[in-house]
C-alpha positions in Angstrom: 133.8 42.2 177.8 131.0 44.6 177.1 131.3 48.2 178.3 129.2 49.3 181.2 125.8 50.8 180.4 126.7 54.3 181.5 129.8 54.3 179.3 127.8 53.1 176.2 125.3 56.0 176.7 128.2 58.5 176.9 129.7 57.1 173.7 126.4 57.4 171.8 125.9 60.9 173.0 129.3 62.1 171.8 128.1 62.0 168.2 125.1 64.3 168.8 125.6 68.0 168.3 124.8 69.9 171.5 121.6 71.9 171.4 122.2 75.6 171.8 119.2 77.6 172.8 118.3 80.4 170.4 119.6 83.7 171.5 117.0 86.5 171.5 119.5 88.8 169.9 119.8 86.5 166.9 116.1 86.1 166.2 114.8 88.1 163.2 111.2 88.7 162.4 109.8 86.7 159.6 109.7 88.5 156.2 106.0 88.0 155.8 105.3 89.4 159.2 107.3 92.6 158.6 105.5 95.5 156.9 106.9 98.6 155.2 105.6 100.7 158.1 107.5 98.6 160.7 110.7 98.8 158.7 110.3 102.5 158.2 109.5 103.0 161.8 112.7 101.2 162.8 114.7 103.3 160.3 113.2 106.5 161.6 114.1 105.5 165.2 117.7 105.0 164.2 117.8 108.2 162.4 116.2 110.1 165.3 119.0 109.0 167.5 121.9 109.0 165.1 121.0 111.6 162.4 117.7 113.4 163.0 118.5 115.9 160.2 118.0 113.0 157.7 114.4 112.4 158.7 112.9 115.1 156.4 114.9 113.7 153.5 113.6 110.2 154.2 110.0 111.5 154.3 110.5 113.3 151.0 111.9 110.0 149.5 108.9 108.1 150.8 106.5 110.6 149.1 108.4 110.3 145.8 108.2 106.5 145.9 104.5 106.3 146.7 102.6 105.1 143.6 100.1 107.5 142.1 96.9 105.6 141.3 96.0 108.1 138.5 99.5 107.8 136.9 99.2 104.0 137.0 95.8 104.0 135.3 96.9 106.6 132.7 100.0 104.5 131.9 98.0 101.3 131.5 95.5 103.2 129.2 98.3 104.7 127.2 99.7 101.2 126.4 96.5 100.4 124.5 95.9 103.7 122.8 96.9 105.3 119.5 96.7 108.8 118.0 95.7 109.3 114.4 96.7 112.5 112.5 95.2 113.6 109.2 91.7 112.4 109.4 89.5 115.1 107.9 86.9 116.6 110.2 83.2 117.2 109.4 82.0 120.7 108.5 81.7 123.1 111.4 78.0 123.4 110.7 77.5 119.6 111.3 75.7 118.6 114.5 78.1 117.4 117.3 76.5 113.9 117.3 77.0 113.7 113.5 80.6 114.9 113.9 81.3 112.0 116.3 79.7 109.5 113.9 81.8 110.9 111.1 85.1 110.5 113.1 84.1 107.0 114.2 83.4 106.0 110.6 86.8 107.2 109.5 88.5 105.3 112.3 86.6 102.2 111.3 87.7 102.6 107.7 91.3 102.8 108.9 91.0 99.7 111.0 89.3 97.8 108.1 92.2 98.8 105.8 94.7 97.5 108.3 92.6 94.4 108.9 92.4 95.0 112.6 89.2 93.3 114.0 88.5 95.3 117.1 85.9 97.7 118.4 87.7 100.6 120.3 86.4 101.6 123.7 86.9 105.3 123.0 87.2 107.5 119.8 87.4 111.2 120.1 89.1 114.4 118.8 91.7 116.0 121.0 91.2 119.7 121.8 88.7 122.2 120.7 87.7 122.7 117.0 89.7 125.4 115.2 89.0 126.8 111.7 91.5 125.5 109.2 93.0 123.0 111.6 92.4 119.2 111.7 92.5 117.8 115.3 94.2 114.6 116.2 92.0 111.5 117.0 92.6 109.5 120.1 91.6 105.8 119.9 91.6 103.6 123.0 91.3 99.8 122.6 90.1 97.4 125.2 93.4 95.5 125.1 97.0 96.1 124.0 97.0 93.5 121.2 94.9 95.4 118.6 96.8 98.6 119.5 100.2 97.0 118.7 98.8 95.4 115.5 97.5 98.8 114.3 100.9 100.4 114.9 102.7 97.5 113.2 100.5 97.8 110.1 100.2 101.5 109.9 102.6 101.7 107.0 100.0 99.9 104.9 98.2 103.3 104.7 100.9 104.8 102.5 99.6 102.8 99.5 96.0 104.0 100.0 95.1 107.2 98.2 92.5 108.2 100.7 94.9 107.7 103.7 98.0 109.1 102.1 98.2 112.0 104.6 97.1 109.9 107.6 99.7 109.1 110.2 99.4 106.8 113.3 101.5 106.9 116.4 101.3 105.5 119.9 99.9 107.6 122.7 102.6 109.4 124.6 103.2 111.6 127.7 104.1 115.3 127.1 107.7 114.4 127.7 107.6 111.6 125.3 105.9 113.8 122.7 108.6 116.4 123.0 111.4 113.9 122.5 109.4 112.3 119.6 109.0 115.7 117.8 112.7 116.4 118.2 113.5 113.0 116.6 111.1 113.7 113.8 112.7 117.1 113.1 116.1 115.4 113.0 114.8 112.8 110.5 113.2 115.6 108.4 116.4 117.7 108.3 118.5 114.7 107.4 116.1 113.8 104.6 116.3 117.3 103.3 120.0 117.6 103.6 121.1 114.1 102.3 118.2 112.9 100.1 116.5 116.1 98.7 113.5 115.6 100.9 112.9 111.9 100.1 111.6 110.1 103.1 114.6 107.8 103.8 115.1 108.5 107.6 112.2 107.8 109.9 111.7 107.5 113.7 111.6 104.0 115.0 111.8 102.8 118.6 112.9 106.3 119.8 115.7 106.3 117.2 116.3 107.9 113.8 116.9 105.1 111.3 116.6 104.4 107.6 113.2 103.0 106.8 114.8 100.0 105.0 116.5 99.0 108.2 113.3 98.6 110.2 112.5 94.9 109.2 116.0 93.9 110.3 115.7 95.9 113.6 112.4 94.1 114.3 114.0 90.7 113.6 116.8 91.4 116.0 114.4 92.6 118.7 112.3 89.4 118.2 115.4 87.2 118.5 116.5 88.9 121.7 113.1 88.4 123.3 
């Protein structure tokens, strides 16, 4: 005998999970609708009630975390820049425009020797001219690729008589330059002490290593990437 209609409806309804209305206390704002200002505002409200002495510290932290547009631009530009040492300067009596042309021509010769096909955005000497001192040359490329290629092939200059005293390094911050100079001094002292001045130890990837190890280090870096 079939069950009554009311009983059948109750049986079907027993398999359905009850609908519980959302509790306002459990509702969280959508991630996309939340902004940093809103989150910080809530955090400051909590600190104002619980630990008001921490608010100045939070404000200081916020200032430290704010991105500096100039620093971002400088860092991006540094990634596609090199510094060349040892390029002879034109005579002091030479006109400024001719001095620029002279420096640009030397940089072009270096890039030709390294087979780097790129026209730099900027080429200029760093600092003011001083008698008896050759200034460094800053070269800024339009992209990072020719910059990395120039650095990778810089060792080719050792076999060229006209560029024997020329040295190329990446562009650095003052802090990076200080560390780099310390590493170079360490490499120099080890070469003097252990190899009678022969250039065995060099600076590579912020480390002092033997020059013969560099190809293997590059290979291991490539495999890791």
